[in-house]
C-alpha positions in Angstrom: -116.3 19.3 10.1 -118.3 22.5 9.9 -120.3 24.6 7.7 -117.5 26.5 6.3 -115.7 23.3 5.6 -118.4 21.9 3.8 -118.6 25.3 2.0 -114.7 25.1 1.1 -115.4 21.3 0.0 -118.2 22.2 -2.5 -115.9 25.6 -3.7 -113.3 23.0 -5.1 -116.0 21.2 -7.3 -117.6 24.4 -8.4 -114.8 26.5 -8.4 -116.0 29.8 -6.7 -116.2 29.7 -3.1 -119.1 32.7 -3.4 -121.3 30.0 -5.4 -120.5 27.1 -3.1 -122.0 29.3 -0.1 -124.9 30.1 -1.8 -125.8 26.5 -2.7 -124.8 25.5 0.7 -127.0 28.1 2.6 -129.6 27.4 -0.3 -129.8 23.5 0.5 -129.9 24.3 4.4 -132.9 27.0 4.1 -134.8 24.5 1.8 -134.6 21.3 4.4 -135.8 23.8 7.3 -138.5 25.3 5.1 -139.7 21.4 4.0 -139.1 20.6 8.1 -141.2 24.0 8.8 -144.1 22.3 6.6 -143.8 19.4 8.2 -142.4 17.4 5.2 -139.6 14.7 5.4 -136.4 15.3 3.6 -135.0 11.9 2.2 -131.9 12.4 0.8 -131.0 8.6 -0.5 -127.9 7.0 1.0 -127.5 9.7 3.5 -130.6 10.0 5.8 -134.2 11.5 6.2 -134.7 14.6 8.0 -138.4 14.6 9.4 -140.5 16.6 11.9 -141.8 14.2 15.0 -144.5 15.2 17.8 -143.0 15.0 21.4 -146.2 14.3 23.3 -147.1 16.4 26.4 -146.1 15.1 29.8 -145.0 16.2 33.0 -141.7 17.3 34.5 -140.2 18.7 37.5 -138.7 22.4 38.1 -135.3 21.3 39.6 -135.2 24.1 41.8 -138.4 23.8 43.6 -139.2 20.5 42.8 -142.8 21.2 41.7 -144.5 19.3 39.1 -145.1 21.1 35.8 -147.0 20.3 32.8 -144.6 20.3 29.6 -146.6 21.1 26.2 -146.9 18.9 22.9 -144.2 20.2 20.4 -142.8 19.5 17.2 -139.3 18.2 17.0 -136.9 17.7 14.3 -135.5 14.4 13.8 -132.8 13.0 11.6 -132.3 9.2 10.6 -129.2 7.9 8.9 -129.7 6.1 5.6 -127.6 2.7 5.1 -124.7 4.3 3.3 -124.1 6.8 6.3 -124.2 3.6 8.7 -122.1 1.8 6.9 -119.4 4.4 6.6 -119.5 4.8 10.3 -119.2 1.0 11.1 
């Protein structure tokens, strides 16, 4: 399932594909906005989107074998909720 499939499913409930697209786009943009502000997004029964810090570490350049420093960065993470885990199993 992709974004267009989600929009089509929402359009069946809202009765307008234009409004469904606006609703889905709004939801995604608000999730991204919250994560950009380092706020978790908790969707009960679905899961939680949050931001984790990936610590600085050493890596290797695969072409030269040279050791390089990889700096600390923020990475998005999704933790599935119980309902999602149960639906998959």
